[in-house]
N, C-alpha and C positions, 0 to 999 in steps of 0.2 A: 479328477475334475480340475485341479489346478492347471495341469498340462493342457487341458482342453481350452481353458480360459486364456492362458498365455498364447496358445496357437491362434485363437481368434484375434487377439490383439496384434500379433505379428502380421496377420493378414489384413489388418485394418488401415494400411498406409493410405489407400485411396480415400477412405472415409476421413482420415485425419487431414489430408490435403484439401478435400472438398470443404470441410467445415472451416478450416483456417482461411481458405480462399473466400468463402462466403462472408465470414465475419470481417475480414480486412476491408471489404468494399465500403463499409460504413464508418465514416469518421466520427466515432462516438466520443467527441470531446465535450467537456463541460462548457456551459455558457460563460463561465469565468475565463475560459481559454479561447473564446470566440466561436465555440461550437454550438450545436443544437441539442446535445444530450444523447441519450442511448436508445431512444424509442425505435428508430428504424432497425438498428442492430438487434434489439430485443425481439421485435416482430419476426425478423428472419430466423433468429435462434429458436423461438417457440415453434415455428413452422417446421424447421429442420428436425427438432427433437420429436415432434409428433409423428413425422414421416418415418422416423426410425423406430418408433414403438414406445418412446417415453412420453406417455400421455397424461400423467398425473401432474399437472402444472398449475401453479397459483401465481398470479401477478399482484404485486403490491406497489402501487404507483404513488410516489411521493410528489406532492404538488410543487411545481416550479414554473411560474408563468413565463420565464425566459426561454424555456426549452420547447422543442417541438412537441405539440400536443399538450403542452402545459404540465407535463409530468416527467419524472425521472423514475423509470421502471426498475423494479427488483423482482426476480423470478425465482421460485423454488420448484425444483423437480424432485418428486418423491418416488423412491423405489422401496416398497414395504419389506421389512425384514422379519426374521423369526421372532425377535423381541421388538414388538411395536411400541414399547414404552421407553425405549432408549434410541437415540438418534446419533448417527455419525454425520456431521456436517462437513462438506468440502466446499469451500467458499472461494470463488474467483470473481473478478470484477470485469464488467463489460466496457467501462470507459477507458480511453487511452489519452496519452499526452499528444500535443501537436507535433508535427514532423520536424519542426525546427527549420534550419536553413536548407531549402530544397536543392540548392546547388551541390550539396554534399551527398545527395542520394544518387545512386546509380540506376535506380528504377523508380517508378511511380510508387510513393508510400502507400497508396490506397489500392494497389493491385498486387496481390500475393504472387510472388514469382518463385518457382522451384529452381534450385541450383544443386548440382551434384559434384561440384569441385570441393577442394579443401575449404572448411574443415569437415565436410560430409554433406549428406542429403539434408537440405534445409529449405525452409520457407521464409522468404524475405518480405518484409512489409511492416508498416507501423502497427504495433500491437501484437505481432505474431508470437513474441515471447512474453510480453507484459500486457495483458495477462491471459492471452488466448491459449498459450501453452497449457496453463493450469486448467482452463476451461475445457479444452479439447481432451486432455488426459483424463480428467474426472468423468467426462461424458463417455469416453471409450471404455473406461473401467466399468461404469454402470451398464453400458450396452453389452459388454462381454458377459456379465452375469445374466442379464436378461436373455440374450441369445443362446446361452449355454444352459438355461433352465436352472440356474443356481440362485437360491434366495439368500441375500446377505444376512449376517448374524444380527446386526442392528439395522433399523430402518435408515436408509441412505437419504440424506437431504442435500441436494446440489443447489447451492444458493449462488445465483449470478447477480451480482450487486452493481449498483450505480455509484458514481462519484468518489471512488476510492482515491483517485489521483489528486483530488482537491480537498481531502479531509474527511470524506464519507458522510457529510452532513445530510445528504439526500439518499444515502445508502444504508450501511449497517447501523449508523448512529440513529437514523430515523426509524429503522426497523426495530431496534431495541427499545426505542421510546414509545412507539405506537403499537407494536406487536410483540412485546417481550414474552408473551405467553407461548410463542412458538418455540422458545428455547427452554428445555427442561433440565432440571437438576440431574446430573449424571450424564448429560450429553457431552460428547467430545467433538473437537473440530480440527480439521487440517486446512491450512490456508496455503495453497501452492503459489506463493507470491514472493519467493526469496530463497536463495540457496547459493550453491557454488558449482563450479564446473565438474566436480567429482561426485556430487550428491552426498557429501559427507556431513554437511553442516545442518543441524536441526535447531532452529531458533526457538528458544523457550522463554526468553525474556526480552524486554525492550526498555530502552532508556525512557525516562519521563520526557515528554515533549512540551516545549514552551516557546511560542512565537509571540513576540512583543513589538508593538509600534510605539515609538517615543516621539513626542512633539515638544520642542523647546520654543518658547515665545519670549522675545526681547522687544527691542524698539528699532524699527528701520531708520536708517539715516544715510547720508551721502558717504561714499567711501573715504573722502578726505576729512570727515568729521566724526570719527568714532566716538569722540567725547560727547556727541549729541545723541548717540544711539546706544543700544545694548545688543551686541552681536550674538544672535541666536545660533548661528553656525559655529562660532567659536565655542560657545557653551556646549553645543551638541557634540562637537569633536572631542572636547574634554570628557564629556559624559560617556561617550562610547568607549574611550580608553579606560576610564575608571571601571565601567561595568565589566569589560573584558578582563582586566587585571584582578580586580577585587573579587569578582565571582569565581574566577578560576582558582584563586588562592583559598577562598573561604570553603569551596566545595571541591577540594583537591584530592580526595582519596581515589584509589584505583581499584579496578575489579577486572581480573583476567578473563572473565566470561565475555567481555566486550572488546571490540576493536574499532576505534581506539579505546583503551581501558580507563578513560577518565571522562569527566563531564566536559562538554564543549559549549562555549558561549561566543558565538560568531556574529559580528555585524554583517548584514547582507544588503538588503535593499536600501537605497538612498534616494529619497524623493527630491525633485527639483525645488529650489527656493527662488531666489530672484533670477531674472533672465539676463541681467547685465553685470559686468565685472565691477562697476563703480558704485554699487549700492550694497550697503551692509544689511543683510537680511534680518527681518524681524521675526521670522519663523523658520524653523528647520525641522525636518522629519527624517528619521532613520528607523530601520527595523533590525531585530536580532533573532537568530535561530539558536535556541538553546536545547541541547540534548543532555539530560541530567541523569546520573546514575540513580537507580530506583531507591537507594538508601536515603536520598534527599527529597523530602516532600516538596511539591511545588509551592505550597504556602510558605515554607521556610525560605525558599529562593526569592519569592515575591517580597517578603519582609526585608531581605537584604537589599533588594532593588530599591525599595522605598527609602532605606537609609542612605544609599548612595545618591539617589536623586535629591534628597533634602540637602545633602552637603554640597552638591554641585550647584543647585539652584541658589543657595545662599551665597556662595562665592561669586557667582557670575551675575547675580541680581536678575535672574530670569524666572519664569514659571515653567515647570515641566510636568506634562501629563503623559500617561501611557495607557494603552489598551491591549488586551490579550487577544490576539487573532486566533490562537489555537492552544489548547492545553489538554494534555492527556497523561494520565497516570495508569500504570498497569502492574498488577502482581505478576510474579513469574510462575510458570508451570514447572513442577518438579521434574528433575531429570530421571527419576525412578517411577514416574507414573505409568500405568498400563499403556496409555496412548504412546508415550515416547518410547517405551520398551518395545511395543509391537511395531511401531514405525521403524525403529532401528533394525529389528529383525527382518522386516520386509525389505528394507533398503539393502541390507547385507546379502539377502538371498538373490535379489535381482541384479544388483550392481557389483557385488563382491567387494564392498568397502566396509570399513568400520566407522559408523557415524559417531559424531560427538556433538554435545550441546553447545550453543553459542548464544550470545545476546546481541541485539541489533541497536544501532543508533537511530535507524529509520523507523518510521511508524507503519504498522500494518493493521488490518482489521482484527487481528488477534487481541490487541490491547483492549478493545471494547468488550469482547467476549470474556476475557479473563477477569474483568471487573465484576462479571456476573457469577464468577466461580467456576466457569467451564475450563477444563483442561484443553489447551490449544497448542498446536505445533505449526510452525511455518517452515515449509520445506518444498523444494523441487530441485532437480538437476538442471542447471541452466548454462547457456553459452555466455551469459552476462553481457548481453547487448541491449538491455532495456534502456529506453529513452535516447538511444544513439541513432544517428543516421544509418540506414541499411540494417536496421534491426532484423534479427532472424531467430527462428526456433529450429533446433535440430530434430529431425524425425526420430532419431534413436532416443532422445530425451522424452519426447512426447509418448512414445510407446513404452519405454522403460518406466516412466512415472505412472502410466496407466496400470502397469502390472503391480507396482507397489501399492497403488490405491485399491486395486482389486483384492489384494491380500488383506488389506485393512478392512475392506467391506465384508470379506468372508470371515473375519475374526481370526485370521491365522497370524 
């Protein structure tokens, strides 16, 4: 039976290209990125799935008045299993990032283009790898079982989510808040949204994520009279260096599971202050992206931030406030859990490699599910072109990943 399913997947190249091409036509960008959301892409996907025989679909629309139709849709496709009390979730997201600088693209980002040159048969277009590869692979795996008359061991739940690229507030986060009963104790989840070019890396842990916006307030004055003002920019510059140095030292342990193997505290966005050179700014704003080893609770890091801020504010005679733009903590999934062991075996069978567990600095939807107690793994074999101009997905990866997922669905 396995050979029959693999043969069906090998013969599904035209289906993979068709689905990738159809999905790419829809610029499913968040309103935060100047887009209209995922509705058009979702409607197309629902129609395509039904036409192929996946008819048990449920829509969960998160309200967002900025988006087309006023909603950010999330869709679950269900394929009933032998054990209807346990689910295997495969979660991919419908939203994509903007194309970036268009002059760097050799083709239209929103038109999927097939290429057969090096590095192989591929589909080029925004979103083709991130995250349409995972979406297409999981869909092909489910269709392979359906068309071959094979019932999965667990009930398969394909979740096509919204808003992953901007923090998942209208996607998995909202689903867990409003529809947590969908996820049962004992469920397992695969998130095909990260990996490496050999398919060896299985992500089982993520660094704690903390994004912070700092506002320093002083007194504006003429550039020639700093004695009459309090330079908020100077205080902010000192603060960012203190935060970087002192947090890096305080939380300086290392963990070889991660790459890099230490916590990172990076200043990133800098907002404009005064528009002219000869004015000392009375307000200054900067942001930091912090990726913290799981051994350090975010509340402990925030307490240290409070201490550093108090010291800098006193020295510069300014006031400093901050707000948390995003904060996520997640336990790890054990390397010896049945999910990770089964996934490792399936990857080895399909790709002939020996997988190993890793931790990520980047955030995925797995973090939110792990906090519910679900075992989750993040894995796919990728060309690693996500977010780049001329992004592409390799057909051999789409089909190979589908075989791995089919083995998981069958419980092998």
